[in-house]
N, C-alpha and C positions, 0 to 999 in steps of 0.2 A: 659651205664656207663658214669657218668658225668666227664667232664674234669676239672682239677684243673687250677686255674689261674697261669700263669707263674710268677715266683718269680721276684721281682723288681731288676733292676740292682744295683750293689753295689754303695754306696754313695761315691762320690769323697772325697779325703783327703782335709782338710782345706787348704786354700791358703797359710797360713803362713808356713806350713810344706813343701809345694811344692817349695816355694821360697828359702828355706834353703837347696838348693842343689848346688853342685859345678858346676860352669858355664862351666868347661872344661870336666869333666867326669861324672857328674850327681849323684855322691854319696852324701848321706846326710852329711851335715857339719854345722858348726856354726861360722866359721871365716869370718867376713865381710872384703872384700878386696877393695871395692870401693862403690861409690854411684853414680847412674845415674839420672840426672835430667829428669823429665817428661815434655812434652810440655805444659800440662795444669797445671803445678805447682806440687810441691811436689818432692819427690825423691824415687828411688827404690834401695834397698840395693843389692849389688852383693856379693855372697858368693863363697868361694873356700875351698877345702879340704886342709889339712896341706901340702901335696906334691905340689899342684898347687899354694897355697899361697906363699910358699917359692920360687917357680920359678918366680912368679910375682914380688916379692921383689927384686930378683936378676937382673931384667931387668933395 
């Protein structure tokens, strides 16, 4: 009996979707609360859900 090849691992989600998660709880979100500069230039957006975004504004 021939063996079938194992199925390939699932493809990872695109980076853009992964980055749009709350930095505090990890839930998907779309509210940008900050921008962090990178050492080699450019910037990275920091996102937060509505609950954590409100807490960050209260600080």
